[in-house]
N, C-alpha and C positions, 0 to 999 in steps of 0.2 A: 320537705324532702325533695331532692332533685332526682329526676329519673335519668339514669346514666345509660348512654348508648352502649349496649352490650358488644357491639361490633367495632366500637371505636378503637380499641387496642389492636384488633386484627387489621383494621384499615391503616392504622399508624404503622404497623409492621410492614404491610404491603408498600406503603409510601416510602419507607426507609429502603426496602429492597429495590423498588423502582428507581429511586434516586441513585442508589449505588450502581444499578445496572446502567443508567444513563451516564453516570460519571465514567464507568468503564468504557462505554461506547465512545464517549468524547476523547478519552485518553488514548484508546486504541486507534481511533481515526487520526488523531493528531500525530501519534508516534509513527503510524504507517505512512502518513503523508510525508513526514520528515525522511523516512527511509526511502520512499520513492523519489523524492527530490534529490537526495544524495546519490542514488543510483543514476538518476537522469543527469546530474552534473558530472558524474564520473564518466558516463557514456559520452557526453558532449566533449569532455576533455580528451577522451580517447579518440573521438572523431577528429577534433582539431589537430591532435598530434599525428594522426594518420594522414590527414590531408597535407600537413606540413612536410612530413617525411616523404610522402608520395611526390610532392613538388620537388624536393631535393633530389630524390632518386630519378625523377624524370630528367632533371638537368644533368645528372651524372650519366644516365643512360645515353643521352645524346652524345656525351663525350666518350663513352666506353661501352661497347656492346656486351661486355661480360656481366653487366648488372641486370640484364634482362631476366634471368631466372630468379635472381634474388628479389627483384621488384615484384615478379609474379607471386613468389612465395610470401613476401611481406603483405602484399595486397590480400592474398587468401587468408592469412592469419588475422589480419585486422578485420576483415569482413566477418570472419567467424566470431571474433570477440564482440563486434558490434551486434551481430545477430543474437549472440548469447545475452547481451544486455537488453536488447529489445524484447526477447522472450521472457527474461526475468521481470521486466517492467510490466509486460502484459499479464504474466502469471500473478505477479504481486497485486495488480489492480483487480484481477478476477478474485483472488483470495480475500482481499479487503472487502470487496462488494459482497461476497458470500458470507463472510464473518459478520459484517454489519447487518445483513439481512437476517441472519440467525439471531443476533443480539436483539434486533428490533422485534422479531417474532416472540422472543422470550419476554421482552418488556411488555408487549401487547398482551401476552397471556397473563402476566402479573396484574396488568391494569384490569383485565376482564375479571380475574378472581377477586381483586379488591372491590371492584364496582358491583359484583354480585352479592357482596355482604349486605345483610339487611340493616336498615336504619331503625333502631329501636329506641 
């Protein structure tokens, strides 16, 4: 007769939960990185467009003084948008770090619970 480890089924269930948790962490991290990359690319495109337009407006301003106020307004709006993108990137990175920390804490708790099961 073979002695069966009474905690084996529980350990197996913990292993399944831990594996699922780790998969969620990987998927979340991957998806969030893609989101931040897209946000960064959009910000870079906006910055390039801003610089191009500023260059054109600077040339126009030299030809005609009436563009001064339009140039200042455009600069203000572009800077506001760039600042918004920068804030979103910073907030997104903070949220990703916080979520990953929470998921890691939960995984660690599952590991502790699994490891505390007796071997019989």
